[in-house]
Structures are given as structure tokens and as C-alpha cells.
C-alpha positions, 0 to 999 in steps of 0.5 A: 582783624585777619581772615581764617583763610590768611593763616590756614586755620580750621576751626572744625579740627583745630588746626592750622596749616603751615608749611613742612619748611616753616615747621622744620626750620621751627623744630631745628631752632627750637632743638638747638636752643634746647641743646645751648641752654640745657642744664644737667638739673632739667633735662628735656625728657624724651617721650615725656613733658611737651617732646610728644608733641615735638616728635609728632611735629617732627612726624609731620615735617618728615611725612612729606619726603619722597621714598628712599629720603632719610628723617632729618634726625636733626628735628629728634632728641639726640643722646646728650645731656640736654636729652634724658630717656627713659631709663626702662626697656625697651629704651636702654634694653642691654640684651640686644635682642629685636623689636618683635611686633604684638597686638595688644588685646583690647582694641589697642592695635599693634605695636613693637615690643622689645623682649615682649613678656619681660617688659610689660611696655612697648615702644610708644609707651602702652603699657600691657599685661602678659595676657594681652599680648599676641604675636603678630607679624609685618609693621604695626599699626602705631606710627609712635612705635614705628618711629621710636624703633628707627631713632634707636636704630639711628640715635647712637648710644653714648657708649658708641659716641666718641669723646669730644 
């Protein structure tokens, strides 16, 4: 029987501690396997299925980067046939409007929204009604909204990707 200390398991929080390097390598291998084994009938859905958990793991691996380091985009979804991105705004917004920080009333904090009064949805996927939105300033509290805006900027649209 192994001790909990050997595996850095914390029963109070039900967490396991692993090195950033090990986590990063596992995520890279997972994404590689996913891309090589994807079929057009069953793509991995960005921010759905298990992907939200894998994006949080990539967030954890990126969190140790030094200031000024770029996140390792290899650990993220890409705009290839292996990944299905949401078909609703703001992910495929055609207006080119920048994301704006807003406060969602009711204790839901601040989030990014593109075309804020037309979508009813934050970048992290939180649904809202027109009456719940208040404009705010600064960076949103929601780490997922911040990540999604960064992904939208860093991962080219299919129309921007040269044909191979």
C-alpha cells in the first residue's frame, strides 16, 4: 500500500499534486492523440463534454509561467476538424466587436461579452438576460472568460488558416 504523501494526495480537498511538466506532457499527448484519432462524426467539443476540465488543467499548467511568457497553445483546442467550436456568438461573432467587461447581477461576477445585448451569453458560457447586465471596467473576475478571449485572439479562424 502506498502512502498518500508519496502521491501528494490531499483527502480534504480530493486533489492530487503533480508537476507542471508532467501535467503539460500529458495534455500535449492527449491533444495529439485526439487530433490523430478524430473522426468527422465525433469531434471533441470545445467548452463542452470533458473539454472544460482539460482547459482547466491547461490553465493550471500555464499558471506557472513567468510574467511575459506566452501560454502553451499546444495544450488548447484548435480550429481543426478534430474540434467543434460552439456555433453561437461570441465564438463566431462576425461583427468584429471587441469583448466588453460586464457585471451580471445576482452574484455572478464580471465576465466578457461580445455584442453584449444580442447574445445573452458570456465568453465562459453563462447565460444572462438583458436586465442582468451592467457595464463595468477592468479585467473580469472570470478566469475562463479571460482565457476564452485570449484563445479567440491566438487561435486563427479557419478562414485565416492557409490551406494545406
